[in-house]
Phi, psi and omega in degrees: 000135180287165184275125174271126181285164177296150183292161176262129179241159174303134182093350178288168184254134177252130176267122183264127180226154171243116191247350181229252180279156182284160174224139187291153186302318183298318179293315179302312183294322178294319179291324177298321179299319178292318178301315180294333179291346177275000178098013180253149173265163181222149163232150188246132178299154185300329188249017186301322186266005185284157176215129176227083186068234180271010178241153178269067181090184184286160176303316182297319182292318179294321177294321180297321177298317180295315180296324179297322179291320178296330182267358180269115184295339180284334187280128177254328182228135174254125186234110174293148179291321182196181176257258179094248179211160173099359183296325180301333182295338182275344190301319180295345184259007180266145175256099186290336175293316177297317180298316180300324182275356178226061187295135179219157172295137170216136187228147176171180177205194183060227182294342177297338181294337172302314179293316183303315180290324177294321179294323175292314187289325187247346177236004178059031186257132171285130180236176183236126163276097185202209191294152168245175181302321184300340181276354181274086177228165178288346180264355181297132180302143179302327178306317183296316179292322179298315178299314183296309185285332173296315183291328184266342191237353184237110184276068180273149179291333176221154178211124178279129173272125180220148174284168167304151187306330184275358184236103184284140163288145184235113176273128185256320179240119183289144178174176181212103184229152181228137178177172177297145179268130177224169176113210183139232183289129186298312180303315182293321178300311181298326180298338181275345184298134180080006178249168176297346184254018176303135186281128175277115182244015179299123178062026180246165176268124185258124174250136180225144173209165182210167179214137170050044170237137175294155188294335176292328175287320176300319176301316181302317181291317179296320178295323177299314177298320180294316179294331178279358177084003186290320182289335177282328185284331187285160181273330181198166187227135172243118178259114176278196183284157169245086192287122178069021180273116184277147175296144173237129180056032177078007182260125180268169175299319179297324177292324176299316178300317180297320186276327188253317188269315182303316181298344178293335179075011179279150170310126190225126173241136180235172176067026177281130182288118187218146158052261188283350179288171178299318180258135188232105172291151177265105184254122185274106178289126181098343178278152178281129179234155173251120177256102182250090183280345173293326179257002181058048183228141173234119188228130170282127189246022173210155176297137178254356170219157179232157175280126182208000000 
């Protein structure tokens, strides 16, 4: 069983880090103000505002900020400013033993999912595919905050994952499987193949989502996973949204699911609100979930935070 980090309470401290692409200072500061209005305190990593081309400083500096937050006893939640690209570059500079011995909440999506899966795989830590700092705005849907704060602050033995009422989850292949949840952004997942940080998905529930890629590119990534044996190894599949993904040659994202994923015969749920979409479910990477597509239900079946 993976390690559930301590819960987040009002008045706790959030450590802000930039782990991939840069974000401008004005945006970071505005988002911090909204975050603090929820009753949380913040500290900012030394390299949060840096920019080196399409990266927020060197791999070593971004990794050092993350390790400093894990070793800071005041920090309860680590919140990346954004994803972007380059998160994989910090992985060789992380000390997973230190992280395992100092478990903390960490949340993110997009390229951050490379880190979330590595923390589960090498530090046994449950992480969250959920909000980042950039999502803390006055326009953020209440659903997103409800999902985030429920997942980080309420240590329930089970938690049902559900979309907003107007957006149905759609089960395509009936089945009932249970296992740890892994995955996240499709592009980022494929980037780990053939590296020391390749995600082990044997007998696990795989969640995938994508953003702003044409469907022929999404097909290429799905086919890559299939050729690598990943789609065969998993116990079940959750397909999230493909936000802003344009049809290519008249083929839609839904048609790709029909052509590539459905024939696998795995328990399959689609249309789950995830990550890059307007509505963002809080999905715990590394936690055991039950995917019951016969009943059209997705349930976390272990506590993902503990009282400490």
